[in-house]
C-alpha positions in Angstrom: -336.9 13.5 -63.0 -337.8 14.5 -66.5 -335.1 17.0 -67.0 -332.7 14.0 -65.9 -334.2 11.8 -68.7 -333.8 14.6 -71.3 -330.3 15.2 -70.2 -328.9 11.4 -70.4 -330.7 11.5 -74.1 -329.0 14.6 -74.8 -325.7 13.5 -73.9 -326.0 9.9 -75.5 -326.9 12.0 -78.7 -323.8 14.0 -78.2 -321.5 10.8 -77.8 -322.9 9.0 -80.8 -322.3 12.5 -83.0 -318.7 12.3 -82.0 -318.1 8.8 -82.4 -319.6 9.3 -85.8 -316.9 12.5 -86.2 -313.9 10.0 -85.5 -315.1 7.3 -88.1 -315.5 9.8 -90.5 -312.2 11.3 -90.1 -310.4 7.6 -90.0 -312.0 7.0 -93.3 -310.6 9.8 -95.2 -307.3 10.7 -93.4 -305.2 9.0 -96.5 -306.9 10.8 -98.9 -304.6 13.1 -100.9 -305.6 17.0 -100.0 -306.5 18.5 -103.3 -306.1 22.2 -104.0 -306.2 24.6 -107.1 -303.4 24.3 -109.5 -300.0 26.2 -108.6 -297.1 27.6 -110.8 -294.8 24.6 -112.0 -291.1 24.7 -111.2 -288.8 25.1 -114.1 -285.6 23.2 -114.3 -282.8 25.3 -112.7 -279.2 25.8 -114.7 -277.6 23.7 -111.7 -279.9 20.8 -112.0 -279.0 17.4 -113.7 -282.0 16.3 -116.1 -282.9 12.4 -116.3 -285.7 11.1 -118.9 -287.7 8.7 -117.6 -287.5 5.1 -119.0 -290.9 4.4 -120.0 -290.2 0.4 -120.6 -289.0 0.3 -116.6 -291.5 2.9 -115.5 -295.1 2.1 -114.4 -298.1 3.1 -112.0 -300.2 0.7 -110.1 -303.7 1.7 -109.5 -306.5 0.3 -107.6 -310.3 0.8 -107.4 -313.0 -0.9 -105.2 -316.6 -1.1 -104.6 -318.2 -0.1 -101.4 -319.3 -3.6 -101.0 -317.7 -6.4 -102.8 -314.6 -6.7 -105.1 -311.8 -4.7 -105.5 -309.5 -4.6 -108.7 -306.1 -3.4 -109.3 -303.8 -3.0 -112.3 -301.1 -0.8 -114.2 -300.9 2.4 -116.3 -297.9 3.3 -118.3 -295.6 6.2 -118.7 -295.5 7.9 -122.2 -292.7 10.4 -121.5 -291.1 12.4 -118.6 -288.2 13.5 -116.6 -286.8 14.1 -113.2 -284.4 17.1 -112.5 -282.1 16.9 -109.6 -280.3 19.5 -108.0 -277.3 18.2 -105.6 -278.8 14.7 -105.7 -282.3 16.2 -104.6 -285.2 16.2 -106.9 -286.1 19.8 -107.7 -288.5 19.5 -110.6 -289.8 17.3 -113.4 -293.0 15.8 -114.8 -294.3 12.8 -116.5 -297.3 12.0 -119.0 -299.6 8.9 -118.2 -300.8 7.1 -121.1 -304.3 6.6 -120.3 -305.2 4.1 -123.3 -302.8 1.6 -121.5 -304.8 0.9 -118.4 -304.6 -2.7 -117.8 -306.1 -4.9 -115.1 -304.0 -7.7 -113.7 -306.0 -9.4 -111.0 -309.1 -10.9 -113.3 -307.9 -13.9 -115.2 -311.2 -14.4 -117.5 -310.3 -12.7 -120.7 -313.7 -11.6 -121.3 -314.3 -9.9 -118.0 -310.9 -8.6 -118.0 -311.7 -6.5 -121.4 -315.3 -5.7 -120.2 -313.7 -4.0 -117.0 -310.9 -2.3 -119.2 -313.1 -1.2 -121.8 -315.5 0.3 -119.2 -312.5 2.4 -117.4 -311.7 3.6 -121.0 -315.3 4.8 -121.5 -316.6 8.3 -120.8 -318.2 6.8 -117.5 -314.6 6.8 -116.3 -311.6 8.2 -117.7 -312.7 8.8 -121.5 -309.7 8.1 -122.9 -310.6 8.7 -126.8 -311.1 12.4 -125.5 -308.6 12.6 -122.8 -305.7 10.0 -123.8 -303.1 11.5 -121.3 -302.9 12.7 -117.9 -300.0 14.6 -116.7 -298.1 15.1 -113.2 -296.1 18.5 -113.0 -294.2 19.3 -110.0 -294.5 22.5 -108.5 -292.7 22.2 -105.1 -290.4 20.0 -103.1 -290.4 19.7 -99.2 -287.4 17.7 -98.1 -287.8 15.5 -95.1 -285.6 12.4 -93.7 -286.1 9.6 -95.3 -289.1 10.9 -97.1 -289.8 14.0 -99.6 -293.5 15.6 -100.0 -293.9 16.4 -103.6 -296.3 18.8 -104.7 -297.5 18.9 -108.3 -300.2 19.5 -110.7 -302.4 16.3 -111.5 -304.2 16.7 -114.9 -306.9 14.1 -115.7 -310.0 14.6 -118.1 -308.5 18.1 -118.5 -309.0 19.3 -115.2 -305.7 20.2 -113.1 -305.4 20.1 -109.4 -302.7 20.4 -106.8 -302.1 17.7 -105.0 -299.0 16.1 -102.3 -297.2 12.8 -102.7 -295.0 11.1 -100.2 -292.1 9.7 -102.4 -288.2 9.0 -102.2 -285.8 9.9 -105.1 -282.5 8.4 -105.3 -279.6 8.5 -107.8 -278.7 5.1 -109.4 -275.1 4.3 -110.7 -273.5 7.4 -112.7 -276.2 8.0 -114.8 -279.4 7.1 -112.9 -282.3 8.3 -110.9 -285.6 6.9 -109.4 -288.8 8.3 -108.0 -290.9 5.8 -105.6 -294.0 7.1 -104.4 -295.7 5.6 -101.0 -299.5 4.5 -101.9 -301.8 7.5 -101.9 -305.4 8.2 -102.9 -307.2 10.4 -104.6 -311.0 11.8 -105.1 -312.0 10.7 -108.5 -315.0 12.9 -108.5 -312.8 16.2 -108.3 -311.6 15.2 -111.9 -315.0 14.5 -113.0 -315.0 10.7 -112.7 -318.5 10.4 -111.0 -319.8 7.0 -112.4 -322.0 5.1 -109.5 -320.4 7.8 -107.1 -322.6 7.9 -103.7 -322.1 11.8 -103.9 -323.9 12.3 -107.0 -326.2 9.1 -107.3 -328.8 7.4 -104.9 -329.9 4.1 -103.7 -326.9 2.5 -105.6 -326.6 -0.4 -103.1 -323.9 -3.1 -104.2 -323.3 -1.0 -107.1 -322.0 1.8 -105.3 -318.1 2.3 -106.1 -315.8 4.1 -103.8 -314.6 7.3 -104.9 -311.1 7.1 -103.9 -308.4 5.3 -106.2 -305.2 4.2 -105.0 -302.1 5.0 -107.0 -298.2 3.9 -106.5 -295.8 5.5 -108.9 -292.4 3.8 -109.6 -290.2 5.9 -112.2 -286.8 4.8 -113.3 -284.8 7.7 -115.2 -281.2 8.1 -116.9 -279.4 10.9 -118.0 
């Protein structure tokens, strides 16, 4: 009888642990894997180079607390290029102007400025010291309807390799576009640790998600 009770209790624990494991996997499945930096692809002689139109290109971002509000906004591109060979993306890079961080969901001007000033500060992206971020393509795996673009992402002087799902297309006789699906990165990998549950205890409602969402939309011309 005692053995039966112990066995039943053990089975219950196993079920709970399995459920926790499944839930954990579901929570992180959309996070972009991060690896060590890789060699950047050079522009081949056969590729056509398109310069990024910084006025028409943008990056959308979204961050959130564990409990409570989320905020979203944009970042601007300061320069970059896409290189296409036979109509397919082969290499490229773009520079992100981190001083251009903008929030677009807070209507109150004072609160809006408070948030963007905080994002600019050393708590987050420290833009006075690191005014730019860079993405440099290292490889492209072509798939039907979607390319998996590998590249080195540098934020706050830290470079890591990530993979972005995106589509690249020609536009007219002299244009090209690059549009990513929404992807997430773990900000703490790039030393953005403010109110992260990995580094601070008992934050309660001040806990901020480690994951930041990005969507890239680049327009380029010869």
